[in-house]
C-alpha positions in Angstrom: 184.5 67.7 91.7 181.5 69.7 90.0 184.2 70.8 87.4 185.0 67.3 86.1 181.7 66.8 86.2 180.3 69.6 83.5 183.5 71.5 82.6 182.7 74.4 85.4 184.8 75.5 87.9 182.5 76.9 91.0 183.7 79.7 93.3 183.4 81.9 96.5 185.1 84.9 96.4 186.3 86.1 99.7 187.4 90.0 100.0 185.8 92.8 102.6 186.7 95.4 99.8 183.5 95.2 97.9 185.8 97.5 95.2 187.8 93.9 95.0 185.0 91.1 94.6 183.9 93.3 91.8 186.5 93.9 90.0 187.0 89.8 90.5 183.0 88.3 89.5 183.6 91.3 86.6 186.7 88.6 85.7 185.5 85.8 86.4 182.0 85.6 85.1 182.0 86.3 81.5 185.2 83.8 81.0 184.0 80.3 80.0 184.8 77.7 82.8 183.9 79.5 85.7 180.8 79.9 87.6 180.5 83.0 91.0 178.6 81.4 93.4 178.4 83.9 96.0 181.0 86.6 97.8 181.8 87.0 101.3 183.3 89.9 103.0 185.1 88.3 105.8 186.5 84.8 107.1 183.6 83.9 109.3 181.3 84.1 106.7 183.3 83.0 104.4 183.4 79.2 106.5 179.7 79.1 106.4 178.9 80.2 103.0 181.7 77.6 101.8 180.2 75.0 103.7 176.4 75.9 102.3 177.5 76.2 98.5 180.1 73.9 98.1 182.1 75.6 95.4 185.0 74.3 94.0 187.4 76.8 94.7 187.2 79.3 97.6 189.6 83.1 96.4 190.5 83.7 99.7 191.5 87.6 101.2 193.8 87.2 104.3 193.5 90.1 106.3 190.1 91.1 107.2 187.9 92.4 109.9 185.3 90.1 110.0 187.6 86.5 110.4 191.1 86.4 109.6 191.4 84.2 105.5 194.1 81.4 107.7 191.4 81.2 110.4 188.7 80.9 108.1 191.2 78.5 105.7 191.8 76.8 109.0 188.0 76.1 110.0 187.6 74.8 106.7 189.9 72.0 107.1 188.9 71.2 110.3 185.2 70.9 109.3 186.7 68.2 106.6 185.4 70.6 103.3 185.8 70.0 99.8 186.5 73.5 98.2 190.3 74.1 97.6 191.5 77.2 98.9 193.3 79.4 96.2 194.5 82.4 98.4 194.3 86.4 97.1 196.6 88.5 98.7 198.2 92.2 98.5 200.5 90.2 101.4 203.7 88.1 100.5 205.7 88.4 103.8 206.6 85.1 106.0 203.7 85.8 108.9 201.1 85.5 106.5 202.5 82.9 103.4 203.4 79.7 106.4 200.5 80.1 108.3 198.0 80.1 105.3 199.2 77.1 103.2 200.1 75.4 107.1 196.3 76.1 107.7 195.3 74.0 104.5 195.5 76.6 101.6 196.6 75.0 98.1 197.7 78.2 96.7 198.9 81.5 97.3 198.6 84.0 94.9 198.9 87.8 94.8 197.2 90.2 93.6 198.7 91.7 91.1 198.6 88.7 88.8 197.9 88.7 85.3 194.3 87.7 84.1 195.4 84.2 82.7 197.9 83.6 85.8 194.4 83.9 87.6 193.0 81.9 85.7 195.7 79.3 85.9 195.7 79.0 89.2 192.4 78.6 89.9 192.0 75.6 87.0 195.1 74.2 89.0 194.2 74.7 92.3 190.9 73.2 91.4 192.6 70.0 90.3 194.3 70.2 94.0 197.7 71.3 92.7 199.8 73.6 94.9 199.7 77.1 92.7 202.6 79.4 94.0 203.0 82.8 92.6 207.2 83.2 92.6 207.1 85.6 94.4 206.1 84.0 97.3 207.5 80.3 96.5 211.1 82.1 96.8 210.2 84.1 99.9 208.9 80.1 101.2 212.3 78.8 100.1 213.9 82.0 102.3 211.9 81.6 105.1 211.8 77.9 106.0 215.4 77.2 104.5 217.5 76.5 107.6 221.1 76.3 108.0 221.3 72.5 108.6 219.7 70.0 106.5 218.5 67.1 107.9 219.6 63.7 105.5 216.9 63.1 102.8 216.7 59.5 103.3 216.2 59.3 106.8 212.4 59.9 106.0 212.0 60.3 102.3 213.2 57.6 100.0 214.7 58.7 96.8 211.7 57.9 94.6 209.4 60.0 97.3 212.3 63.3 97.2 211.8 63.3 93.4 208.0 63.4 93.6 207.8 65.8 95.9 210.5 67.3 93.5 207.2 67.7 91.1 204.4 68.3 93.7 206.5 71.7 94.5 207.1 72.5 90.6 202.7 72.6 90.4 202.9 69.0 88.1 199.9 67.1 88.1 199.7 63.0 89.4 199.9 62.4 85.2 202.3 64.6 84.8 204.3 63.4 86.9 203.5 59.5 86.2 204.7 60.6 82.6 207.7 61.7 83.7 209.1 59.5 86.1 207.6 56.4 84.0 205.5 55.1 87.1 201.7 54.6 86.9 199.3 56.7 88.2 198.0 55.1 91.2 201.7 54.7 92.2 202.2 58.2 92.4 199.1 58.6 94.7 200.7 56.0 97.0 204.0 58.1 97.3 201.8 60.6 97.8 200.3 58.9 100.8 203.7 57.6 102.0 204.5 61.4 102.0 201.7 63.3 103.1 202.3 60.6 106.3 205.9 60.6 106.8 205.8 64.5 107.5 202.5 64.7 108.9 200.8 67.1 106.0 197.2 66.5 104.8 197.5 68.0 101.1 199.9 68.5 98.9 200.6 72.1 99.8 201.4 71.0 103.2 203.7 68.7 102.4 205.4 71.2 99.7 205.8 74.1 102.3 206.8 71.4 105.5 209.4 69.7 103.1 210.8 73.3 102.9 211.1 74.1 106.3 213.0 70.7 106.9 214.7 70.9 104.2 213.9 68.0 102.0 213.3 70.7 99.1 215.3 74.1 98.1 
């Protein structure tokens, strides 16, 4: 991605409130390592601008009159967009959290997050790491944990489960390799197997499916 080439993460801000967009731009533009490529006021416009501008990360609100964030995330996933989507919203209900992650969002952060929290989440999302605010992570576990838990070895090997547990904590491939004393290539192989077994398209979706099926939590 561009961030790997020049150290700058390019961004698209999507929110239906001009004041919020102005606030985010005013916070990000003076900071080192971020470049705001544009702003969109709804999901439909967000899809068009993401495909045209090719940002590293899209900061996506969810509930907008001109096309919902979840619909936009799903469409970007379907279109194979390179951009990572970091949901930035005031809503942390089950009906908002799960659909956004399942649609393909890399992370989910609430608008009351601190400045440094937001910056760290953007950097993590740009690297493809799962980002969940503590409140959202807690709700996700509660929402998807059912009374019956499937046997882990029915689908995931012990090592795959270890890798997935690290992924759920937002650990990078390099850090997972160091923690488990394996190579990064082996970590990537395990992730490929996990995605196939859980029918997940990326790290965030794999974590969501794993919580729902009782492998995590």
